[in-house]
One Martini backbone bead per residue (centre of mass of N, CA, C, O) as a GRO file, in nm:
protein
  248
    1MET     BB    1  -1.660   1.319   0.340
    2ALA     BB    2  -1.574   1.661   0.377
    3ALA     BB    3  -1.655   2.010   0.402
    4GLN     BB    4  -1.426   2.306   0.414
    5GLY     BB    5  -1.580   2.500   0.257
    6LYS     BB    6  -1.391   2.459  -0.034
    7ASN     BB    7  -1.289   2.211   0.106
    8ILE     BB    8  -1.168   1.877   0.096
    9MET     BB    9  -1.222   1.619   0.352
   10GLN     BB   10  -1.027   1.311   0.418
   11GLU     BB   11  -1.010   1.018   0.578
   12ILE     BB   12  -0.699   0.795   0.547
   13GLY     BB   13  -0.596   0.753   0.858
   14PHE     BB   14  -0.290   0.681   1.051
   15ILE     BB   15  -0.041   0.700   1.278
   16LYS     BB   16   0.203   0.452   1.314
   17ALA     BB   17   0.474   0.636   1.298
   18ILE     BB   18   0.758   0.806   1.448
   19TYR     BB   19   1.057   0.979   1.322
   20ARG     BB   20   1.400   1.041   1.396
   21TYR     BB   21   1.734   1.200   1.294
   22PRO     BB   22   1.973   1.357   1.460
   23VAL     BB   23   2.184   1.212   1.258
   24LYS     BB   24   2.283   1.202   0.958
   25SER     BB   25   2.254   0.854   0.871
   26MET     BB   26   2.179   0.757   1.127
   27ALA     BB   27   2.011   0.627   1.347
   28GLY     BB   28   1.694   0.618   1.465
   29GLU     BB   29   1.384   0.721   1.625
   30ARG     BB   30   1.114   0.645   1.812
   31LEU     BB   31   0.799   0.821   1.857
   32ALA     BB   32   0.503   0.892   2.024
   33GLU     BB   33   0.588   1.202   2.005
   34ALA     BB   34   0.585   1.529   1.824
   35ALA     BB   35   0.721   1.818   1.709
   36LEU     BB   36   0.585   2.027   1.453
   37GLY     BB   37   0.771   2.240   1.273
   38TRP     BB   38   0.922   2.462   1.057
   39HIS     BB   39   1.174   2.231   1.078
   40GLY     BB   40   1.005   1.998   1.140
   41ILE     BB   41   1.113   1.775   1.334
   42GLU     BB   42   1.211   1.794   1.632
   43GLY     BB   43   1.564   1.711   1.600
   44ASP     BB   44   1.595   1.677   1.299
   45ARG     BB   45   1.889   1.681   1.145
   46ARG     BB   46   2.105   1.876   1.318
   47PHE     BB   47   2.323   1.669   1.237
   48ALA     BB   48   2.655   1.632   1.077
   49PHE     BB   49   2.881   1.490   0.859
   50MET     BB   50   3.168   1.629   0.709
   51ARG     BB   51   3.349   1.637   0.410
   52THR     BB   52   3.644   1.808   0.403
   53LYS     BB   53   3.732   1.723   0.087
   54GLU     BB   54   3.480   1.844  -0.020
   55THR     BB   55   3.393   2.072  -0.312
   56GLY     BB   56   3.112   2.049  -0.350
   57GLY     BB   57   2.745   2.065  -0.302
   58PHE     BB   58   2.786   1.782  -0.113
   59PRO     BB   59   2.929   1.721   0.207
   60TRP     BB   60   2.782   1.494   0.317
   61LEU     BB   61   2.763   1.216   0.517
   62ILE     BB   62   2.624   0.916   0.381
   63GLY     BB   63   2.495   0.603   0.346
   64SER     BB   64   2.557   0.566   0.037
   65ARG     BB   65   2.875   0.606   0.110
   66PHE     BB   66   2.832   0.502   0.429
   67PRO     BB   67   2.666   0.247   0.568
   68GLY     BB   68   2.791   0.228   0.866
   69LEU     BB   69   2.632   0.475   0.986
   70LEU     BB   70   2.365   0.319   1.063
   71ARG     BB   71   2.516   0.179   1.332
   72TYR     BB   72   2.477   0.459   1.463
   73GLN     BB   73   2.352   0.556   1.795
   74PRO     BB   74   2.172   0.800   1.912
   75ILE     BB   75   2.186   0.970   2.233
   76SER     BB   76   2.016   1.076   2.540
   77GLN     BB   77   2.125   1.273   2.828
   78ASN     BB   78   1.942   1.482   2.962
   79ALA     BB   79   1.841   1.582   2.665
   80ALA     BB   80   1.720   1.713   2.360
   81GLU     BB   81   2.000   1.632   2.243
   82PRO     BB   82   2.247   1.462   2.139
   83THR     BB   83   2.544   1.328   2.330
   84HIS     BB   84   2.562   1.028   2.223
   85ILE     BB   85   2.722   0.727   2.083
   86VAL     BB   86   2.653   0.417   1.956
   87THR     BB   87   2.852   0.184   1.841
   88PRO     BB   88   2.898  -0.111   1.673
   89ASP     BB   89   3.087  -0.196   1.944
   90GLU     BB   90   2.929  -0.055   2.201
   91ASN     BB   91   3.021   0.214   2.235
   92ILE     BB   92   3.033   0.529   2.425
   93LEU     BB   93   3.022   0.842   2.262
   94GLU     BB   94   3.083   1.144   2.221
   95LEU     BB   95   2.961   1.345   1.974
   96ARG     BB   96   3.208   1.583   2.014
   97SER     BB   97   3.431   1.390   1.981
   98GLU     BB   98   3.735   1.297   1.866
   99VAL     BB   99   3.700   0.994   1.870
  100LEU     BB  100   3.461   0.979   1.678
  101ARG     BB  101   3.582   1.130   1.439
  102GLU     BB  102   3.813   0.931   1.394
  103GLU     BB  103   3.648   0.671   1.349
  104ILE     BB  104   3.488   0.767   1.098
  105SER     BB  105   3.726   0.844   0.927
  106ALA     BB  106   3.858   0.563   0.919
  107ALA     BB  107   3.613   0.411   0.802
  108TYR     BB  108   3.592   0.615   0.543
  109LYS     BB  109   3.887   0.719   0.455
  110SER     BB  110   3.811   1.020   0.555
  111PRO     BB  111   3.769   1.334   0.659
  112VAL     BB  112   3.569   1.456   0.935
  113ALA     BB  113   3.299   1.680   1.048
  114LEU     BB  114   3.112   1.834   1.273
  115PHE     BB  115   2.764   1.951   1.222
  116GLN     BB  116   2.537   2.229   1.300
  117LEU     BB  117   2.180   2.283   1.237
  118ASN     BB  118   1.886   2.428   1.353
  119HIS     BB  119   1.723   2.378   1.055
  120GLY     BB  120   1.872   2.151   0.930
  121ILE     BB  121   1.967   1.854   0.716
  122PHE     BB  122   1.848   1.840   0.394
  123ASP     BB  123   1.776   1.721   0.073
  124GLU     BB  124   1.472   1.845   0.013
  125ALA     BB  125   1.280   1.815   0.282
  126MET     BB  126   1.137   1.818   0.623
  127ILE     BB  127   0.919   1.596   0.527
  128SER     BB  128   0.853   1.243   0.559
  129LEU     BB  129   0.626   1.018   0.385
  130ILE     BB  130   0.470   0.688   0.426
  131ASN     BB  131   0.304   0.404   0.317
  132VAL     BB  132   0.252   0.091   0.410
  133ALA     BB  133   0.143  -0.019   0.124
  134THR     BB  134   0.408   0.050  -0.024
  135ILE     BB  135   0.606  -0.126   0.136
  136ASP     BB  136   0.455  -0.396   0.092
  137GLU     BB  137   0.486  -0.394  -0.222
  138ILE     BB  138   0.787  -0.385  -0.244
  139GLY     BB  139   0.831  -0.647  -0.093
  140ARG     BB  140   0.677  -0.831  -0.276
  141MET     BB  141   0.832  -0.769  -0.548
  142SER     BB  142   1.131  -0.829  -0.403
  143GLY     BB  143   1.117  -1.058  -0.172
  144SER     BB  144   1.068  -0.885   0.098
  145ASP     BB  145   1.101  -0.796   0.445
  146LEU     BB  146   1.021  -0.475   0.537
  147ASP     BB  147   1.156  -0.213   0.698
  148PRO     BB  148   1.058   0.106   0.742
  149ARG     BB  149   1.352   0.215   0.806
  150ARG     BB  150   1.463   0.220   0.514
  151PHE     BB  151   1.295   0.495   0.440
  152ARG     BB  152   1.320   0.726   0.653
  153PRO     BB  153   1.075   0.837   0.807
  154ASN     BB  154   0.869   1.047   0.987
  155ILE     BB  155   0.597   0.927   0.859
  156LEU     BB  156   0.384   0.658   0.923
  157LEU     BB  157   0.116   0.536   0.722
  158GLU     BB  158  -0.214   0.413   0.778
  159THR     BB  159  -0.426   0.317   0.563
  160ASN     BB  160  -0.761   0.333   0.408
  161GLY     BB  161  -0.941   0.195   0.199
  162THR     BB  162  -0.873   0.352  -0.116
  163THR     BB  163  -0.578   0.439   0.015
  164ALA     BB  164  -0.484   0.124   0.039
  165ALA     BB  165  -0.229   0.187  -0.169
  166ALA     BB  166   0.013   0.188  -0.363
  167PHE     BB  167   0.139   0.504  -0.434
  168GLU     BB  168  -0.094   0.704  -0.339
  169GLU     BB  169   0.081   0.967  -0.270
  170ASP     BB  170   0.119   1.088  -0.551
  171LYS     BB  171  -0.181   1.225  -0.541
  172TRP     BB  172  -0.093   1.454  -0.301
  173VAL     BB  173   0.032   1.656  -0.472
  174GLY     BB  174  -0.076   1.982  -0.360
  175LYS     BB  175  -0.170   1.906  -0.085
  176ILE     BB  176  -0.312   1.832   0.233
  177ILE     BB  177  -0.195   1.724   0.562
  178ALA     BB  178  -0.368   1.623   0.855
  179PHE     BB  179  -0.354   1.620   1.225
  180GLY     BB  180  -0.600   1.515   1.382
  181LYS     BB  181  -0.924   1.645   1.508
  182GLU     BB  182  -0.841   1.932   1.476
  183ASN     BB  183  -0.881   2.207   1.273
  184ASP     BB  184  -0.594   2.335   1.413
  185GLY     BB  185  -0.391   2.136   1.341
  186PRO     BB  186  -0.150   1.986   1.216
  187SER     BB  187   0.037   2.047   0.897
  188MET     BB  188   0.098   1.959   0.549
  189SER     BB  189   0.263   2.023   0.248
  190VAL     BB  190   0.270   1.872  -0.063
  191MET     BB  191   0.544   1.877  -0.290
  192GLN     BB  192   0.664   1.575  -0.346
  193ARG     BB  193   0.826   1.317  -0.451
  194ASP     BB  194   1.022   1.038  -0.345
  195ALA     BB  195   1.339   1.005  -0.443
  196ARG     BB  196   1.541   0.734  -0.466
  197CYS     BB  197   1.809   0.555  -0.313
  198ALA     BB  198   2.036   0.326  -0.185
  199MET     BB  199   1.934   0.333   0.120
  200ILE     BB  200   1.698   0.115   0.091
  201ASN     BB  201   1.907  -0.136   0.071
  202PHE     BB  202   1.967  -0.096   0.377
  203ASP     BB  203   1.994  -0.230   0.664
  204PRO     BB  204   1.938  -0.082   0.975
  205ASP     BB  205   2.134  -0.285   1.141
  206THR     BB  206   2.363  -0.409   0.917
  207ALA     BB  207   2.402  -0.270   0.614
  208VAL     BB  208   2.298  -0.464   0.426
  209SER     BB  209   2.262  -0.524   0.080
  210THR     BB  210   1.953  -0.491  -0.148
  211PRO     BB  211   1.922  -0.398  -0.472
  212GLN     BB  212   1.627  -0.491  -0.547
  213ILE     BB  213   1.470  -0.259  -0.408
  214LEU     BB  214   1.539  -0.026  -0.597
  215LYS     BB  215   1.470  -0.165  -0.860
  216THR     BB  216   1.168  -0.183  -0.791
  217VAL     BB  217   1.114   0.127  -0.778
  218VAL     BB  218   1.197   0.191  -1.053
  219ARG     BB  219   1.011  -0.007  -1.212
  220SER     BB  220   0.717   0.063  -1.066
  221ASN     BB  221   0.776   0.420  -0.979
  222GLN     BB  222   1.014   0.596  -1.095
  223ASN     BB  223   1.180   0.603  -0.800
  224ASN     BB  224   0.919   0.620  -0.616
  225ALA     BB  225   0.865   0.669  -0.243
  226GLY     BB  226   0.669   0.883  -0.138
  227ILE     BB  227   0.681   1.207   0.054
  228TYR     BB  228   0.718   1.558   0.046
  229GLY     BB  229   0.730   1.838   0.296
  230SER     BB  230   0.572   2.107   0.462
  231THR     BB  231   0.493   2.326   0.705
  232LEU     BB  232   0.167   2.473   0.777
  233ARG     BB  233   0.116   2.357   1.084
  234SER     BB  234   0.190   2.353   1.398
  235GLY     BB  235   0.257   2.074   1.637
  236LEU     BB  236   0.129   1.789   1.780
  237ILE     BB  237   0.224   1.457   1.732
  238SER     BB  238   0.073   1.112   1.727
  239GLU     BB  239   0.021   0.815   1.769
  240GLY     BB  240  -0.293   0.752   1.616
  241ASP     BB  241  -0.348   0.980   1.454
  242PRO     BB  242  -0.547   1.114   1.250
  243VAL     BB  243  -0.576   1.144   0.881
  244PHE     BB  244  -0.594   1.410   0.642
  245LEU     BB  245  -0.724   1.504   0.326
  246ILE     BB  246  -0.671   1.816   0.147
  247GLU     BB  247  -0.859   1.989  -0.093
  248VAL     BB  248  -0.804   2.323  -0.250
   0.00000   0.00000   0.00000
């Protein structure tokens, strides 16, 4: 543990994986590196399908309402943002096409429309992070071998030493997490714990539900697993980067 001015800086692990989800609640993609900007991971959740008959405050079509959405895979063809979608039937459709919109509307049994927001379409905050030890413990308690993609993190963290404990992230709220060896590297401010919903029950490949997983999180940690944050300093993050916890 080292002191940086009045701050205390501790290396807690490394980035195990980086994920982004170009279309909200569709399948994600794993990245070797990503730009961490002021609106989260570049390209993350910039598109979503809106439920056109919804008049409440949350119009987005999400996996907890339509688990089949998880089986649609966005792909990019020589573009920074997704251009096509691989459907569960392995058809390749243009993201903005009427054919795709009609297919999802029919499967959901209610009309939807594609929406794009350059700043991203997030539920709580722009960056989500979870510790491998947390996922492992939830799997152990629920009797399941859990794919980290169930938790849809942007950053999967492999912790070490005393921080390699389940739900250790809860203690980081109000602190700073920095990535990379440089003192001026990218960092995030930890805002709150990640309150979970039925999304973690769904297998990311098949969308089959295992309700015991969410029940385990509710019972073991008051429905929280992982943390949310916002960008404090922008920059490039990569798999394998060391991760530091800074107490201010």
